[in-house]
Wavefront OBJ file of the C-alpha trace (Angstrom):
o trace
v -3.723 -0.923 15.743
v -5.961 -0.300 12.732
v -9.580 -0.595 13.828
v -10.665 -0.220 10.207
v -8.589 -3.164 8.985
v -9.465 -5.402 11.932
v -13.185 -4.829 11.430
v -12.887 -5.843 7.778
v -10.609 -8.815 8.497
v -13.205 -10.351 10.831
v -15.663 -10.582 7.919
v -13.282 -12.250 5.439
v -13.727 -15.853 4.330
v -10.438 -17.306 5.547
v -9.353 -20.394 7.430
v -8.896 -20.181 11.185
v -5.107 -19.987 10.993
v -5.113 -17.431 8.168
v -7.582 -15.167 9.940
v -5.699 -15.375 13.241
v -2.402 -14.310 11.643
v -4.141 -11.580 9.623
v -5.777 -10.159 12.773
v -2.415 -10.200 14.565
v -0.873 -8.209 11.702
v -3.787 -5.741 11.657
v -3.301 -5.279 15.400
v 0.155 -3.834 14.640
v -0.640 -2.003 11.384
v -1.648 1.581 10.722
v -4.651 2.420 8.538
v -2.426 2.126 5.454
v -1.794 -1.519 6.340
v 1.922 -1.092 7.108
v 3.617 -2.915 9.989
v 6.747 -4.908 10.762
v 6.440 -7.177 13.813
v 8.989 -9.969 14.025
v 7.995 -13.514 13.086
v 9.084 -14.639 16.542
v 6.624 -12.248 18.172
v 3.806 -13.129 15.762
v 4.285 -16.848 16.396
v 4.001 -16.325 20.150
v 1.021 -13.979 19.732
v -0.842 -16.530 17.595
v 0.230 -19.550 19.715
v 1.855 -21.131 16.670
v 5.201 -22.628 15.853
v 7.375 -20.440 13.596
v 6.957 -22.979 10.799
v 3.155 -22.844 11.024
v 3.238 -19.045 11.092
v 5.310 -18.874 7.904
v 2.856 -21.234 6.228
v -0.106 -18.992 7.100
v 1.764 -15.879 5.937
v 2.456 -17.564 2.586
v -1.244 -18.360 2.210
v -2.159 -14.721 2.830
v 0.349 -13.736 0.154
v -1.291 -16.165 -2.275
v -4.672 -14.565 -1.594
v -3.198 -11.232 -2.664
v -3.902 -9.463 0.633
v -0.365 -9.463 2.052
v 3.038 -8.562 0.683
v 6.341 -8.708 2.509
v 9.626 -6.927 1.954
v 12.939 -7.772 3.484
v 14.476 -4.930 5.493
v 17.935 -4.159 6.668
v 19.784 -1.226 8.198
v 23.508 -0.815 7.941
v 23.915 -4.460 6.938
v 21.827 -5.688 9.885
v 18.827 -7.869 9.082
v 15.560 -6.442 10.446
v 12.022 -7.768 10.718
v 10.119 -7.957 7.436
v 7.922 -5.066 6.330
v 4.340 -6.255 5.773
v 1.738 -4.385 3.712
v -1.905 -5.439 4.117
v -4.321 -4.833 1.232
v -7.684 -6.405 2.109
v -9.332 -4.953 -1.010
v -7.107 -7.208 -3.128
v -8.512 -10.450 -1.733
v -9.009 -13.039 -4.473
v -11.396 -15.846 -3.596
v -10.809 -17.408 -7.030
v -7.080 -17.574 -6.375
v -7.760 -19.244 -3.063
v -9.964 -21.990 -4.492
v -7.660 -22.541 -7.458
v -4.670 -22.933 -5.180
v -6.533 -25.391 -2.956
v -7.443 -27.583 -5.959
v -4.104 -27.473 -7.748
v -1.669 -27.873 -4.868
v -0.939 -31.602 -4.223
v -0.478 -32.752 -0.656
v 2.927 -33.689 0.800
v 4.796 -32.488 -2.301
v 7.587 -29.964 -2.037
v 7.650 -27.650 -5.056
v 11.005 -26.172 -5.965
v 11.850 -23.699 -8.702
v 15.159 -23.218 -10.461
v 16.470 -19.738 -9.857
v 18.133 -17.791 -12.669
v 21.875 -17.281 -12.505
v 21.519 -13.540 -11.990
v 18.987 -13.908 -9.170
v 19.520 -11.619 -6.193
v 17.166 -11.400 -3.195
v 15.344 -8.068 -2.935
v 15.242 -6.205 0.318
v 14.287 -2.773 1.600
v 17.075 -0.627 2.989
v 15.698 1.230 5.998
v 16.283 4.990 6.437
v 18.284 6.174 9.409
v 15.117 7.232 11.253
v 11.713 5.610 11.539
v 8.655 6.441 13.632
v 8.259 2.844 14.823
v 10.500 0.882 17.152
v 12.062 -2.389 16.106
v 10.926 -5.538 17.951
v 14.551 -6.156 18.923
v 14.643 -2.749 20.642
v 11.397 -2.888 22.587
v 11.565 -6.619 23.275
v 8.687 -9.067 22.999
v 8.397 -9.671 26.725
v 7.791 -13.366 26.059
v 9.890 -16.471 25.652
v 10.608 -18.032 22.280
v 7.603 -19.732 20.719
v 7.786 -23.493 21.256
v 8.125 -25.713 18.216
v 5.031 -27.887 17.951
v 3.171 -29.703 15.164
v 0.718 -27.563 13.226
v -2.126 -29.836 14.344
v -1.528 -28.883 17.984
v -2.087 -25.123 17.680
v -3.586 -23.666 20.850
v -6.888 -21.846 20.730
v -6.554 -18.057 20.684
v -8.324 -15.884 23.207
v -11.115 -14.027 21.451
v -11.730 -10.370 22.270
v -14.932 -9.477 24.110
v -17.267 -7.973 21.461
v -18.710 -5.504 24.025
v -15.220 -4.169 24.750
v -14.419 -4.006 21.026
v -17.596 -1.985 20.337
v -16.695 0.486 23.090
v -13.116 0.903 21.827
v -14.234 1.394 18.228
v -16.627 4.177 19.252
v -13.873 5.876 21.281
v -11.211 5.447 18.577
v -13.467 6.856 15.833
v -14.409 9.908 17.924
v -10.753 10.389 18.910
v -9.643 10.372 15.270
v -12.442 12.779 14.318
v -11.235 15.243 16.966
v -7.464 14.874 16.820
v -6.801 13.382 13.385
v -4.920 10.361 14.773
v -5.872 7.068 16.399
v -5.375 6.566 20.141
v -2.749 4.120 21.356
v -4.044 0.579 21.850
v -2.174 -1.515 24.396
v -2.922 -3.863 27.307
v -3.437 -0.876 29.634
v -6.108 0.776 27.465
v -7.795 -2.572 26.792
v -8.059 -3.139 30.533
v -9.500 0.355 31.028
v -12.116 -0.266 28.334
v -13.148 -3.548 29.961
v -13.473 -1.787 33.331
v -15.681 0.960 31.880
v -17.968 -1.622 30.274
v -18.345 -3.300 33.675
v -19.067 0.041 35.373
v -21.751 1.405 33.031
v -22.876 -1.633 31.036
v -22.378 -2.693 27.428
v -25.378 -0.668 26.194
v -24.094 2.665 27.556
v -20.307 2.273 27.221
v -19.936 2.941 23.448
v -22.080 6.099 23.457
v -20.378 7.344 26.633
v -16.912 6.807 25.125
v -17.962 8.673 21.985
v -19.557 11.540 23.951
v -16.402 11.900 26.066
v -14.465 13.226 23.044
v -16.951 16.116 22.718
v -16.540 17.143 26.383
v -14.513 20.326 26.781
v -13.651 20.049 30.456
v -10.221 21.644 30.925
v -8.680 18.506 32.443
v -9.976 16.337 29.616
v -8.678 18.726 26.958
v -5.306 19.081 28.678
v -4.905 15.291 28.742
v -6.096 15.011 25.115
v -9.061 12.928 26.273
v -6.959 10.002 27.451
v -9.193 7.021 28.163
v -7.938 6.866 31.746
v -9.489 10.306 32.369
v -12.865 8.972 31.293
v -12.501 6.011 33.615
v -11.656 8.269 36.575
v -14.519 10.710 35.906
v -17.035 8.406 34.245
v -19.842 9.444 36.630
v -19.396 13.143 35.801
v -19.270 12.466 32.055
v -22.269 10.128 32.264
v -24.320 12.732 34.147
v -23.381 15.447 31.643
v -24.356 13.182 28.753
v -27.709 12.299 30.330
v -28.490 15.938 31.224
v -27.284 17.294 27.898
v -24.908 19.757 29.533
v -21.222 19.951 30.360
v -20.052 20.817 33.856
v -16.945 22.915 33.248
v -15.114 25.177 35.679
v -16.997 28.207 34.374
v -20.386 26.558 34.825
v -19.477 25.384 38.315
v -18.962 28.943 39.665
v -22.113 30.453 38.165
v -24.526 31.644 40.923
v -27.887 29.977 41.106
v -31.123 31.962 40.648
v -31.929 31.984 44.370
v -28.544 33.584 45.139
v -29.044 36.614 42.845
v -29.995 39.936 44.617
v -33.563 40.951 43.750
v -33.895 44.528 45.179
v -32.364 47.075 47.524
v -33.619 48.649 50.749
v -32.012 51.763 52.262
v -28.958 51.423 50.040
v -28.412 47.816 51.102
v -28.865 44.725 48.967
v -31.769 42.517 50.003
v -31.682 38.751 49.203
l 1 2 3 4 5 6 7 8 9 10 11 12 13 14 15 16 17 18 19 20 21 22 23 24 25 26 27 28 29 30 31 32 33 34 35 36 37 38 39 40 41 42 43 44 45 46 47 48 49 50 51 52 53 54 55 56 57 58 59 60 61 62 63 64 65 66 67 68 69 70 71 72 73 74 75 76 77 78 79 80 81 82 83 84 85 86 87 88 89 90 91 92 93 94 95 96 97 98 99 100 101 102 103 104 105 106 107 108 109 110 111 112 113 114 115 116 117 118 119 120 121 122 123 124 125 126 127 128 129 130 131 132 133 134 135 136 137 138 139 140 141 142 143 144 145 146 147 148 149 150 151 152 153 154 155 156 157 158 159 160 161 162 163 164 165 166 167 168 169 170 171 172 173 174 175 176 177 178 179 180 181 182 183 184 185 186 187 188 189 190 191 192 193 194 195 196 197 198 199 200 201 202 203 204 205 206 207 208 209 210 211 212 213 214 215 216 217 218 219 220 221 222 223 224 225 226 227 228 229 230 231 232 233 234 235 236 237 238 239 240 241 242 243 244 245 246 247 248 249 250 251 252 253 254 255 256 257 258 259 260 261 262 263 264 265 266
């Protein structure tokens, strides 16, 4: 998930369907805007029919913020490669298209005789897994009229604020973004309930600066923060970090002050 792209997509002047599909793509993309979820999965994720999804994708292409490339590997057709470029958004192109496109008219173009579809041949190795390999975990999206699209479930803004603070601090420390999945989203929601929406973002950000050995060993996994949130919260409020070294330091009252007859006196 690209937090940077999602934050910018929320502010764009798009229709409801366009914004929903764009957010779904940003949820799969890296910070360079590259992703390749299957259309079947996107349709189910957006509660749309495949036909409606394709229509929204075409609109995003017309706005100049989305390009798609056909992919294949060894002759096998793969999911399209999508590249998101939000800086290329053209509001003029959007309004011009809305005025010029007649309703209920199918526009066809005559293809040249030497036309050949372009596609991207995939290398033998790739850092992402294909949707066909990992599975969508859902049934095929039902075919329904575009006017009967179900309402999408909006993310809790308090949870989003907490995750953004954690993800930014994580990238500052490790140079990569943390994995976003249903498990981490549930952990974020639980932390917000435990400490409150006002404290959760600053606590998540502070956690990445904590050098407790367990936290460092686990690369500051969010689950570690959830398990030890009281310790981290106390350290943040006191401005100190309780590490293993600090825990074994003797207190002032335990330090010997003088000797009598060769023996230590406490």
